C-alpha positions as CSV (number, residue, x, y, z in Angstrom):
1,M,194.3,-97.2,144.0
2,A,191.7,-98.8,141.6
3,A,189.1,-98.9,144.4
4,T,189.1,-95.1,144.5
5,L,188.4,-94.6,140.8
6,I,184.9,-94.1,139.4
7,P,184.1,-95.9,136.2
8,P,183.8,-93.5,133.2
9,D,180.4,-94.7,132.1
10,L,179.0,-94.1,135.6
11,N,180.5,-90.6,135.8
12,S,179.0,-89.7,132.5
13,S,175.6,-91.0,133.4
14,S,175.6,-89.1,136.7
15,S,176.6,-85.9,135.0
16,T,173.9,-86.2,132.4
17,D,171.2,-86.9,135.0
18,S,172.3,-83.8,137.0
19,S,172.3,-81.6,134.0
20,S,168.9,-82.7,132.8
21,T,167.5,-82.2,136.3
22,S,168.9,-78.6,136.4
23,N,167.5,-77.8,133.0
24,R,164.0,-79.0,133.9
25,S,164.2,-76.9,137.0
26,I,165.1,-73.8,135.1
27,S,162.5,-74.4,132.5
28,R,159.8,-74.9,135.2
29,S,160.9,-71.6,136.9
30,L,160.7,-69.7,133.6
31,R,157.2,-71.1,133.0
32,V,156.1,-70.2,136.5
33,A,157.5,-66.7,136.1
34,E,155.8,-66.2,132.7
35,K,152.5,-67.5,134.0
36,A,152.9,-65.2,137.0
37,K,153.6,-62.2,134.7
38,K,150.6,-63.1,132.6
39,G,148.6,-63.3,135.7
40,I,149.6,-59.9,136.8
41,K,148.7,-58.4,133.5
42,A,145.4,-60.2,133.6
43,E,144.8,-58.8,137.1
44,D,145.2,-55.3,135.8
45,P,141.6,-54.4,134.6
46,I,142.5,-50.9,133.2
47,V,144.8,-52.5,130.6
48,A,142.0,-54.9,129.5
49,A,139.5,-52.0,129.5
50,L,141.6,-49.8,127.3
51,K,142.3,-52.7,125.0
52,Y,138.6,-53.3,124.7
53,F,137.8,-49.6,123.8
54,S,140.6,-49.3,121.4
55,K,139.4,-52.4,119.4
56,V,135.6,-52.3,119.7
57,Q,133.9,-52.2,116.4
58,K,131.6,-49.5,115.2
59,G,127.9,-50.3,115.7
60,T,128.4,-52.4,118.7
61,P,125.4,-52.0,120.9
62,C,125.9,-50.6,124.4
63,R,122.5,-51.4,125.9
64,G,122.6,-54.8,127.6
65,N,126.3,-55.1,126.9
66,D,127.8,-56.3,130.2
67,E,131.4,-56.3,128.8
68,F,131.1,-52.7,127.8
69,E,129.5,-51.7,131.2
70,N,132.2,-53.5,133.2
71,N,135.1,-51.9,131.2
72,L,133.7,-48.4,131.4
73,V,133.0,-48.7,135.2
74,T,136.7,-49.7,135.5
75,V,137.9,-46.7,133.5
76,E,135.6,-44.4,135.6
77,R,136.9,-45.9,138.8
78,V,140.5,-45.3,137.9
79,A,139.8,-41.8,136.5
80,Y,138.2,-40.6,139.6
81,S,140.7,-42.2,142.0
82,K,144.1,-41.3,140.4
83,G,143.4,-39.9,137.0
84,L,144.0,-41.4,133.5
85,S,147.4,-41.6,131.8
86,P,148.1,-39.8,128.6
87,E,147.7,-43.1,126.7
88,A,144.3,-43.7,128.3
89,I,143.1,-40.2,127.5
90,S,144.0,-40.7,123.8
91,V,142.2,-44.1,123.6
92,M,139.1,-43.0,125.5
93,L,138.8,-39.6,123.7
94,E,139.1,-41.4,120.3
95,F,136.4,-43.9,121.3
96,A,134.1,-41.1,122.5
97,M,134.4,-38.7,119.6
98,S,134.2,-41.4,116.9
99,L,130.7,-42.5,118.2
100,R,131.5,-46.2,117.7
101,M,128.7,-47.0,120.2
102,G,126.5,-44.0,119.9
103,T,126.1,-40.7,121.8
104,V,125.3,-42.0,125.3
105,P,128.7,-43.6,125.9
106,C,130.3,-40.4,124.4
107,V,128.8,-38.1,127.0
108,R,129.7,-40.6,129.8
109,V,133.3,-40.9,128.7
110,L,133.8,-37.2,128.3
111,K,132.7,-36.6,131.9
112,C,135.3,-39.0,133.2
113,L,138.3,-37.9,131.2
114,L,140.4,-36.7,134.2
115,P,144.1,-36.6,133.3
116,S,146.6,-37.5,135.9
117,T,149.5,-35.6,134.3
118,V,149.2,-34.2,130.8
119,V,146.8,-34.4,127.9
120,P,148.3,-35.3,124.6
121,H,147.9,-32.6,122.0
122,Q,147.5,-35.1,119.3
123,A,144.4,-36.6,120.9
124,V,142.9,-33.1,121.2
125,V,143.6,-32.3,117.5
126,R,142.2,-35.7,116.4
127,A,139.0,-35.0,118.5
128,V,138.6,-31.7,116.8
129,V,138.8,-33.5,113.5
130,W,135.8,-35.7,114.6
131,L,134.1,-32.5,115.7
132,C,134.4,-31.2,112.3
133,V,132.7,-34.3,110.8
134,G,129.4,-33.0,112.1
135,K,128.0,-36.2,113.6
136,L,128.0,-35.0,117.2
137,S,125.0,-33.4,118.7
138,I,125.3,-29.7,119.8
139,A,125.1,-30.7,123.5
140,T,128.0,-33.2,123.0
141,Q,130.0,-30.5,121.1
142,V,129.5,-28.1,123.9
143,L,130.6,-30.7,126.5
144,F,133.8,-31.4,124.5
145,I,134.7,-27.7,124.3
146,K,134.1,-27.3,128.0
147,W,136.4,-30.2,128.7
148,V,139.1,-28.7,126.5
149,L,138.8,-25.4,128.4
150,T,139.0,-27.2,131.7
151,V,142.2,-29.2,130.9
152,F,143.7,-26.5,128.6
153,D,146.7,-25.9,130.9
154,M,147.4,-29.7,131.0
155,I,147.7,-30.0,127.2
156,D,151.3,-30.7,126.5
157,A,151.7,-28.5,123.5
158,K,149.6,-25.7,122.0
159,D,151.2,-25.2,118.6
160,N,149.2,-27.9,116.8
161,L,146.0,-26.4,118.3
162,R,146.9,-23.0,117.0
163,A,147.6,-24.6,113.6
164,I,143.8,-25.6,113.4
165,Y,142.8,-22.1,114.7
166,G,140.7,-21.6,111.4
167,F,138.8,-24.8,112.0
168,L,137.9,-23.8,115.5
169,F,137.0,-20.3,114.4
170,S,134.4,-21.7,112.0
171,F,132.3,-22.8,114.9
172,V,131.6,-19.2,116.1
173,T,128.6,-19.1,113.8
174,E,127.0,-21.8,115.9
175,E,125.0,-19.8,118.4
176,N,125.1,-22.4,121.2
177,L,128.8,-23.0,120.7
178,C,129.8,-19.4,120.2
179,P,130.5,-18.5,123.9
180,Y,132.7,-21.6,124.5
181,V,134.6,-21.3,121.2
182,C,135.3,-17.6,121.8
183,H,136.8,-18.5,125.1
184,L,139.0,-21.2,123.6
185,L,140.1,-18.8,120.8
186,Y,140.8,-16.1,123.4
187,L,143.3,-18.6,125.0
188,L,144.9,-19.6,121.6
189,T,145.0,-16.2,120.0
190,R,148.4,-14.8,119.0
191,K,149.1,-11.8,116.7
192,E,149.4,-14.0,113.6
193,C,145.9,-15.4,114.2
194,V,144.3,-11.9,113.8
195,R,142.9,-11.6,110.2
196,L,140.7,-9.1,108.7
197,F,138.0,-11.7,107.6
198,R,137.8,-13.0,111.2
199,V,137.4,-9.5,112.5
200,R,134.6,-8.9,110.1
201,K,132.9,-12.1,111.1
202,L,133.0,-11.2,114.8
203,L,131.7,-7.8,114.0
204,E,128.9,-9.3,112.0
205,L,128.0,-11.5,114.9
206,H,128.2,-8.5,117.2
207,S,125.7,-6.7,115.2
208,K,123.5,-9.8,115.0
209,L,123.6,-11.0,118.6
210,G,124.1,-7.6,120.4
211,K,126.8,-6.7,122.9
212,Q,127.7,-10.2,124.0
213,P,130.6,-10.0,126.5
214,Y,132.3,-13.1,125.0
215,L,132.4,-11.4,121.6
216,L,133.6,-8.1,123.1
217,H,136.4,-9.8,125.0
218,L,137.7,-11.6,121.9
219,L,137.4,-8.5,119.8
220,S,139.3,-6.4,122.5
221,L,142.1,-9.0,122.3
222,Y,142.1,-8.7,118.6
223,K,142.3,-4.9,118.9
224,V,145.3,-5.2,121.2
225,F,147.2,-7.1,118.6
226,C,145.9,-5.3,115.5
227,P,144.3,-2.0,116.5
228,E,144.1,-0.9,112.9
229,L,141.7,-3.8,112.0
230,V,139.2,-3.3,114.9
231,T,137.5,0.1,114.8
232,L,135.0,-0.8,117.5
233,S,135.4,1.1,120.8
234,F,135.2,-0.8,124.0
235,N,134.3,0.2,127.5
236,S,137.3,-0.8,129.7
237,R,134.9,-2.0,132.4
238,I,133.3,-4.8,130.3
239,R,131.7,-7.3,132.7
240,A,133.0,-10.9,132.7
241,G,132.6,-12.3,129.3
242,F,133.4,-16.0,129.8
243,G,131.4,-18.0,132.2
244,N,132.7,-20.8,134.4
245,H,133.0,-23.8,132.1
246,N,134.7,-26.3,134.6
247,G,131.6,-28.5,134.6
248,P,132.0,-31.8,136.4
249,W,135.8,-31.9,136.2
250,K,137.3,-29.2,138.3
251,L,136.5,-30.6,141.7
252,A,137.6,-34.1,140.7
253,L,140.9,-32.8,139.2
254,N,141.6,-30.9,142.4
255,A,140.9,-34.1,144.4
256,I,143.2,-36.1,142.2
257,Q,146.0,-33.6,142.5
258,K,145.7,-33.5,146.3
259,R,145.9,-37.3,146.5
260,T,148.8,-37.7,144.1
261,A,150.6,-34.5,145.3
262,V,151.3,-33.3,141.7
263,L,152.6,-29.8,142.3
264,V,155.1,-27.8,140.2
265,P,157.2,-25.5,142.4
266,S,157.5,-21.8,141.7
267,D,159.8,-19.1,143.1
268,L,157.1,-17.9,145.5
269,P,154.9,-20.0,147.8
270,L,151.5,-20.7,146.6
271,A,149.7,-21.3,149.9
272,L,146.2,-21.2,148.7
273,Q,144.4,-24.6,148.8
274,T,141.0,-25.7,147.5
275,Q,138.3,-25.9,150.1
276,E,137.0,-29.2,150.8
277,K,133.6,-28.1,152.1
278,A,130.9,-28.1,149.5
279,G,129.3,-24.8,148.6
280,S,125.9,-23.9,147.3
281,R,124.6,-24.9,143.9
282,K,125.4,-21.5,142.5
283,R,129.0,-21.4,143.8
284,K,132.0,-23.2,142.4
285,L,134.8,-23.8,144.7
286,G,138.4,-23.4,143.9
287,H,138.5,-19.9,142.4
288,L,140.8,-18.6,145.1
289,D,143.5,-21.1,144.1
290,L,146.4,-19.5,142.3
291,P,147.1,-21.7,139.3
292,V,150.5,-23.2,139.3
293,L,152.9,-21.6,136.9
294,T,153.6,-24.5,134.5
295,A,155.5,-24.7,131.3
296,V,154.0,-25.7,128.0
297,V,155.7,-29.0,127.2
298,Q,156.9,-29.1,123.6
299,S,159.0,-31.7,121.8
300,Q,162.3,-30.7,120.3
301,K,161.2,-32.0,116.8
302,Q,158.2,-29.5,116.7
303,T,160.3,-26.4,117.7
304,S,161.9,-24.4,115.0
305,L,164.1,-21.4,115.2
306,S,161.5,-19.1,113.7
307,Q,159.0,-20.2,116.4
308,M,161.3,-20.4,119.4
309,V,159.6,-19.4,122.6
310,V,160.6,-19.8,126.2
311,P,157.9,-20.7,128.6
312,L,157.8,-18.3,131.6
313,A,157.9,-21.2,134.0
314,Q,161.4,-22.2,132.8
315,I,162.8,-18.8,133.8
316,Q,164.8,-19.2,137.0
317,S,166.6,-15.9,137.5
318,F,166.2,-12.2,136.6
319,V,169.2,-12.5,134.3
320,Q,167.4,-15.2,132.3
321,L,164.4,-13.0,132.2
322,L,166.3,-10.1,130.6
323,E,168.0,-12.4,128.2
324,N,164.7,-13.9,126.9
325,L,162.4,-10.9,127.4
326,H,161.1,-11.0,123.9
327,L,160.8,-14.8,123.6
328,I,158.8,-15.5,126.6
329,E,155.4,-17.3,126.3
330,L,152.9,-16.5,128.9
331,P,151.0,-19.4,130.6
332,A,147.4,-20.1,129.7
333,Q,146.1,-19.4,133.2
334,M,147.1,-15.8,133.9
335,G,146.3,-16.2,137.6
336,S,149.5,-18.1,138.0
337,L,151.4,-14.9,137.5
338,L,150.4,-13.6,140.9
339,G,152.5,-16.4,142.5
340,S,155.7,-15.5,140.8
341,S,157.9,-12.5,141.3
342,L,159.7,-13.0,138.0
343,A,156.4,-13.1,136.3
344,L,155.4,-9.8,137.9
345,H,158.8,-8.3,136.7
346,Y,157.9,-9.4,133.2
347,L,154.5,-7.7,133.4
348,D,156.1,-4.5,134.7
349,C,158.8,-4.5,132.0
350,V,156.9,-5.5,128.9
351,Q,153.5,-3.8,129.7
352,D,151.8,-6.4,127.5
353,E,148.1,-5.2,127.1
354,S,146.8,-8.7,126.2
355,A,148.3,-10.1,129.4
356,F,146.6,-7.5,131.5
357,L,143.4,-8.2,129.6
358,R,143.6,-11.9,130.4
359,I,144.6,-11.4,134.1
360,N,141.8,-9.0,134.5
361,F,139.4,-11.5,133.2
362,W,140.6,-14.2,135.6
363,L,140.6,-11.9,138.6
364,G,137.2,-10.6,137.8
365,H,135.7,-14.1,137.5
366,S,137.4,-15.3,140.6
367,L,136.4,-12.3,142.8
368,H,132.7,-12.4,141.6
369,E,132.4,-16.1,142.0
370,E,133.9,-16.2,145.5
371,F,132.7,-13.1,147.1
372,L,129.6,-12.0,145.3
373,F,127.9,-15.2,144.3
374,C,129.1,-17.4,147.2
375,G,127.1,-19.4,149.6
376,H,127.5,-20.1,153.3
377,G,130.6,-21.6,154.6
378,G,132.9,-20.4,151.8
379,A,135.2,-17.6,151.2
380,S,132.5,-15.1,152.4
381,Q,133.1,-16.3,155.9
382,G,136.6,-14.9,156.0
383,S,138.5,-18.1,155.4
384,D,142.2,-18.4,155.3
385,E,142.1,-18.9,151.6
386,A,140.2,-15.7,151.0
387,V,142.6,-13.7,153.3
388,Q,145.7,-15.1,151.6
389,F,144.2,-14.5,148.1
390,L,143.4,-10.9,148.8
391,E,146.8,-10.3,150.5
392,R,148.5,-11.7,147.4
393,L,146.4,-9.5,145.2
394,M,147.4,-6.5,147.3
395,S,151.0,-7.3,147.2
396,T,150.8,-7.7,143.4
397,Q,149.1,-4.3,143.0
398,D,151.7,-2.7,145.2
399,F,154.5,-4.3,143.2
400,L,153.1,-3.1,139.9
401,Q,152.1,0.3,141.4
402,E,148.7,0.1,139.8
403,G,145.5,-1.5,140.3
404,F,143.4,-3.9,138.2
405,S,140.2,-2.7,136.5
406,S,138.5,-5.9,137.4
407,V,139.2,-5.4,141.1
408,E,137.8,-1.9,140.8
409,A,134.6,-3.1,139.2
410,F,134.3,-5.9,141.8
411,L,134.7,-3.4,144.7
412,Y,132.0,-1.1,143.4
413,K,129.6,-4.1,143.5
414,F,130.8,-5.6,146.7
415,L,130.5,-2.3,148.7
416,N,126.7,-2.5,148.2
417,V,126.5,-5.9,150.0
418,W,129.3,-5.6,152.5
419,D,128.6,-5.6,156.2
420,G,131.8,-3.7,157.1
421,S,133.3,-6.6,159.1
422,L,134.0,-9.4,156.6
423,L,137.7,-9.2,155.6
424,R,137.8,-5.5,156.6
425,P,141.6,-4.9,156.5
426,Q,141.8,-6.4,153.0
427,I,138.8,-4.8,151.6
428,L,139.9,-1.3,152.9
429,A,143.3,-1.8,151.6
430,L,142.0,-2.7,148.1
431,L,139.7,0.3,148.3
432,S,142.7,2.6,148.9
433,N,144.1,1.4,145.5
434,V,141.0,2.5,143.5
435,P,142.0,4.8,140.6
436,V,140.5,8.1,139.9
437,V,136.7,8.2,139.9
438,P,134.9,10.8,137.9
439,S,133.2,13.4,140.2
440,T,129.8,12.5,138.9
441,C,130.2,8.9,139.9
442,I,131.7,9.3,143.4
443,S,128.3,9.7,145.0
444,R,126.9,6.5,143.4
445,L,130.0,4.4,143.5
446,L,131.6,5.4,146.8
447,S,129.5,7.8,148.9
448,E,126.3,6.0,149.1
449,P,127.5,2.5,150.2
450,L,130.3,3.9,152.4
451,E,128.0,6.4,154.2
452,Q,125.6,3.6,155.3
453,L,128.4,1.6,156.7
454,F,130.1,4.6,158.3
455,F,127.2,5.8,160.2
456,T,126.1,2.3,161.5
457,S,129.6,1.0,162.4
458,K,131.9,1.3,165.4
459,V,134.6,3.9,165.8
460,F,137.3,1.4,164.7
461,F,135.7,0.9,161.3
462,K,135.3,4.7,161.0
463,C,139.0,5.1,161.6
464,G,139.9,2.4,159.1
465,L,137.6,3.9,156.4
466,I,139.2,7.4,156.8
467,E,142.6,5.9,156.6
468,S,141.7,4.0,153.4
469,L,140.2,7.1,151.8
470,N,143.4,9.0,152.8
471,G,145.5,6.4,151.1
472,M,143.3,6.6,148.0
473,L,143.7,10.5,147.9
474,V,147.5,10.1,148.3
475,K,147.7,7.6,145.4
476,W,145.5,9.9,143.2
477,L,147.7,12.9,143.9
478,T,151.0,11.0,143.5
479,W,149.8,9.6,140.2
480,H,149.0,13.1,138.9
481,S,152.2,14.6,140.0
482,V,154.1,12.0,138.1
483,Y,152.2,12.3,134.8
484,A,151.3,16.0,134.9
485,L,154.9,17.1,135.2
486,E,156.2,14.7,132.5
487,D,158.1,16.7,129.9
488,G,156.4,19.8,131.2
489,R,153.1,19.0,129.5
490,N,149.6,18.6,130.6
491,V,148.8,14.9,130.3
492,D,145.3,13.5,130.3
493,L,144.8,11.0,133.1
494,D,144.3,7.7,131.3
495,T,142.3,5.8,133.9
496,S,139.6,3.2,133.6
497,M,137.1,6.0,133.1
498,N,139.2,8.3,131.1
499,V,139.3,11.3,133.4
500,S,140.8,14.5,132.1
501,R,142.9,16.8,134.2
502,S,140.1,19.2,134.8
503,G,137.9,16.3,135.7
504,F,140.7,15.1,138.0
505,M,140.5,18.3,140.0
506,L,136.8,18.0,140.3
507,S,137.2,14.4,141.4
508,V,139.7,15.3,144.1
509,G,137.5,18.2,145.4
510,E,134.6,15.9,145.6
511,L,136.5,13.2,147.4
512,V,137.7,15.8,150.0
513,R,134.2,17.1,150.5
514,F,132.9,13.6,150.9
515,V,135.4,12.8,153.6
516,G,134.6,16.2,155.2
517,R,130.9,15.1,155.5
518,L,132.0,11.7,157.1
519,A,134.3,13.5,159.5
520,T,131.7,16.0,160.6
521,L,129.0,13.4,161.4
522,G,131.6,10.9,162.7
523,L,132.9,13.3,165.3
524,Q,129.3,14.1,166.4
525,L,128.3,10.5,166.6
526,E,131.5,9.5,168.5
527,G,131.6,12.5,170.8
528,C,134.9,13.9,169.3
529,H,136.7,10.6,169.9
530,S,140.4,11.3,170.0
531,L,141.4,8.3,167.9
532,L,138.9,9.2,165.1
533,L,140.1,12.9,165.3
534,S,143.7,11.6,164.8
535,F,142.8,9.8,161.5
536,I,140.8,12.8,160.3
537,L,143.7,15.1,160.9
538,D,145.9,12.6,159.0
539,F,143.6,13.1,156.0
540,Y,143.7,17.0,156.2
541,D,147.5,16.8,156.6
542,T,147.4,15.5,153.0
543,V,144.7,17.9,151.9
544,C,146.5,21.1,153.1
545,D,149.6,20.3,150.9
546,I,147.9,19.5,147.6
547,F,149.4,22.5,145.8
548,Q,152.9,22.6,147.1
549,K,153.6,18.9,147.4
550,Y,151.7,17.5,144.4
551,G,151.5,20.5,142.1
552,L,147.7,20.5,141.7
553,P,146.2,24.1,141.9
554,L,143.5,23.2,144.3
555,V,143.1,24.3,148.0
556,V,140.1,22.9,150.0
557,M,139.9,24.2,153.5
558,I,139.3,22.1,156.6
559,P,135.7,22.3,157.6
560,R,134.7,24.1,160.8
561,S,133.2,20.9,162.3
562,V,136.8,19.6,162.3
563,F,138.7,22.7,163.0
564,Y,137.0,23.6,166.3
565,P,137.0,20.1,167.8
566,A,140.7,19.8,167.1
567,L,141.5,23.3,168.6
568,F,139.5,22.5,171.7
569,A,140.7,18.9,172.1
570,F,141.9,17.7,175.4
571,D,145.1,16.0,174.0
572,P,147.9,18.4,172.9
573,I,148.8,16.3,169.9
574,S,145.6,17.2,168.1
575,V,146.2,21.0,168.8
576,D,149.7,20.7,167.6
577,R,148.8,18.8,164.4
578,L,146.0,21.5,163.8
579,A,148.6,24.2,164.1
580,K,150.9,22.4,161.6
581,I,148.0,22.0,159.1
582,M,147.1,25.7,159.4
583,N,150.7,26.6,158.8
584,R,150.8,24.5,155.6
585,Y,147.6,26.0,154.4
586,K,149.3,29.4,154.7
587,I,152.3,28.3,152.8
588,N,150.1,26.8,149.9
589,L,147.9,29.8,149.6
590,T,150.8,32.2,149.6
591,A,152.6,30.1,146.9
592,A,149.4,30.0,144.8
593,K,149.0,33.7,145.0
594,K,152.6,34.4,144.0
595,Q,152.5,31.8,141.2
596,E,149.3,33.4,139.9
597,K,150.9,36.9,139.7
598,I,154.0,35.5,137.9
599,T,152.3,33.4,135.3
600,G,149.1,35.5,135.0
601,K,147.0,32.4,135.1
602,A,144.1,32.2,137.5
603,F,144.3,29.0,139.8
604,H,140.6,29.1,140.5
605,I,141.1,29.5,144.2
606,S,138.1,31.4,145.3
607,L,138.1,34.5,147.5
608,K,135.9,32.5,150.0
609,T,138.8,30.2,150.6
610,Y,141.1,33.0,151.5
611,Q,138.5,34.5,153.8
612,E,137.9,31.3,155.5
613,F,141.5,30.7,156.2
614,N,141.9,34.3,157.6
615,H,139.0,33.7,159.8
616,Y,140.5,30.5,161.1
617,L,143.9,32.0,161.6
618,A,142.5,35.0,163.5
619,F,140.4,32.8,165.8
620,M,143.3,30.5,166.5
621,V,145.7,33.3,167.3
622,N,143.1,35.0,169.6
623,C,142.4,31.8,171.3
624,L,145.8,30.5,172.0
625,W,147.8,33.8,172.2
626,N,145.7,36.9,172.8
627,S,143.3,35.2,175.3
628,R,140.3,36.5,173.5
629,I,137.5,34.1,172.9
630,F,133.8,34.2,172.6
631,Q,133.9,37.6,170.9
632,P,131.0,39.0,169.0
633,G,131.1,37.9,165.4
634,D,132.9,34.6,166.1
635,D,131.5,31.2,165.0
636,I,131.3,30.3,168.7
637,E,129.4,33.1,170.4
638,L,127.8,33.0,173.8
639,S,125.8,35.7,175.6
640,E,127.4,37.6,178.4
641,E,124.8,36.4,180.8
642,L,125.4,32.8,180.2
643,L,129.2,33.2,180.5
644,H,128.8,35.0,183.8
645,E,126.4,32.4,185.1
646,S,128.9,29.7,184.2
647,G,131.2,30.9,187.1
648,V,134.4,30.5,185.1
649,P,136.8,33.2,186.0
650,Q,138.3,35.0,183.1
651,Y,136.5,32.9,180.6
652,W,138.1,34.8,177.7
653,A,141.5,33.2,178.6
654,S,140.2,29.6,179.1
655,F,141.9,28.4,176.0
656,S,145.3,30.2,176.1
657,L,148.5,28.3,175.9
658,T,148.6,28.2,179.8
659,N,144.9,27.5,180.5
660,H,144.1,25.3,177.5
661,P,143.1,21.8,178.8
662,A,145.6,20.3,176.4
663,F,148.5,22.3,177.8
664,H,147.4,22.9,181.3
665,C,149.6,20.2,182.7
666,Y,152.6,21.5,180.9
667,A,152.0,25.0,182.3
668,I,151.8,23.5,185.8
669,D,155.0,21.5,185.4
670,F,156.8,24.5,184.0
671,H,155.6,26.6,187.0
672,H,157.0,24.0,189.4
673,K,160.3,24.0,187.6
674,C,160.5,27.9,187.7
675,W,159.3,28.3,191.3
676,P,159.8,25.1,193.2
677,E,159.5,26.8,196.6
678,R,155.9,28.0,195.8
679,R,153.0,25.9,197.0
680,D,150.3,27.8,195.2
681,V,150.2,27.8,191.5
682,D,149.8,31.2,189.7
683,L,149.8,30.6,185.9
684,K,149.6,34.4,185.3
685,S,153.2,34.6,186.5
686,I,154.2,32.6,183.4
687,Q,152.9,35.3,181.1
688,H,155.6,37.8,182.0
689,L,157.9,38.6,179.1
690,Q,161.0,36.5,180.3
691,Q,159.1,33.6,181.7
692,W,156.8,33.5,178.6
693,G,159.8,33.0,176.3
694,W,161.0,30.3,178.5
695,Y,157.6,28.7,178.6
696,L,157.5,28.7,174.7
697,E,160.9,27.0,174.6
698,Y,159.8,24.5,177.1
699,L,156.8,23.6,174.9
700,F,158.9,23.4,171.8
701,T,161.2,21.0,173.5
702,Q,158.3,18.7,174.2
703,G,158.0,17.9,170.5
704,F,155.3,20.3,169.5
705,D,156.9,21.2,166.2
706,G,153.6,22.1,164.5
707,L,152.9,24.7,167.3
708,R,156.4,26.1,167.0
709,Q,156.0,26.6,163.2
710,F,152.6,28.2,163.6
711,I,153.8,30.7,166.2
712,Q,157.0,31.6,164.4
713,S,155.1,32.1,161.2
714,N,152.1,34.0,162.4
715,I,153.1,35.7,165.7
716,K,155.9,38.2,166.6
717,T,157.2,36.8,169.8
718,S,160.2,39.1,170.4
719,S,158.3,42.2,171.5
720,R,155.9,40.9,174.1
721,G,154.0,38.0,175.6
722,P,150.3,37.3,175.2
């Protein structure tokens, strides 16, 4: 029993040794872990670099300073690879703007300030404070403002920037800074920022510097908020007022966002991506990217009930949109609205003029940079980005049921350099949305460039252009019918060129005559191509109903160069559509005459119009029904000798309803159905009274409704045949 017991002193000694060994092992493990942690920190060079720039003393030389150079290279490498964190942005911006090591490092640091997520607003405000000290050179100040413009959407809050609006406004007196400061003020301006002394200062600069676009754009925004303070009148087609200030940052930021996949989803897909292929020196890529609809991040401490706003990006449903309709804050980059259906609903409901001004500026800048000032291999070559961008723009205009003035201005310039094939469907669709153009400007803006393209292009382009101009006319007339009948008053047409109602009538007439010239020469060049003739008849199907359908007291007759090719066409559809058009002309002219007698107001429909219609009507009835053609006094008059030499029997009946090339096959088919036992075809037998009525019913059952309406309206068929 005693042999199995362990002496107490030995047990205690053994336990003490085991405990000390365990403690030494734990202590050693902790020391190793601490050394490893310190090693990891020591291995992270960006931390050491930021620590260096935050503690470097003023007056430290940079030339020959290897420590400075190594740390700055480290910051640049991280910035261009994955972007800088908000803390790093704050440290480096403070170092640069304080000029601790002079101007040269300041410029170099500003060029590598590429944020990975957001830019702290406190850092930007503090940098503006350094800007006000006045030690920075003008070139460095310009570079800083350009950087702020580039990362404006990434600044996490704008309220503090708006709080120093007055400090920023003071820089407009600097001639070199003025364009960039005006752009920044344009983005920050709210109604409470507009003051009389600021308006006076801008007007003073306007009188001193002339009509500078950046001043006009800022003043136009001021006028939207406070029209009583700005008495200056503005042309609604001001050219782009703010240049591209992206500088060296835009492409680098796009590359960082692609690598890190930092995207904020919206309710509609944003499929446009930045092109990777480098463009020309004059061209800046990425303008076709729709900016992502992002919220302005604000801390709860800085938000008060009196300044409560709801970023548009936080609206997730139409119900939320209605509940917060008057509290919504628009994003800084208005281009992001094109990618959100809720944002378009907001624009449509609120009709915010400042929002339309800003989105027009963004669109105008993007379209000009990508399509007018582009180099080879870019959007001008019909890339997918360009197609998607233009289709998104078209769907936006269709949703809002109105076009953008910047798109209109772009089209007028683009048509002069367009080859007719580049992005043809999209450009023609945008052309159909052009608002009313004054009659005096149609020749310069539309006729001259389009005529050159029309006469040198293939028949398919001719058809597309006629269709686009038809769509343009329909939109003009529809717009007029809505506003002219509002409250029974005559409403001036408030378009981008301020066209009055009388001017509108002149514009419509000039557009119709322009298409008539295109149709005349187009049919001659293409040998009366049936497809082209179909699109031309589509256009005159709109023209013939202007008075009855759209309430505009205007009747423009179809030209003879279109009437006769349609009447003598080989396809029955063209003849049928011409009959429908002539019947609608008759209804419109009759209604106009009756209305003129009732109201006693002249509609300015000339006697020549009535005479021309009567001439067409008589010729068409004689041709199709009475079998009398090539009569003396007709537009188409041939000598008797020539007609006899042609050897055509009964040439005067060559274009009747039985002998017309378009209906000849129908007459033969009807003959076979009436007399199946006959082997010879005698079309004269159809012209007997009973058979003639059956033949007309047979034609009407083939779908020729236009022909049926024309015959029933203009010919008495009950008494006799032709």
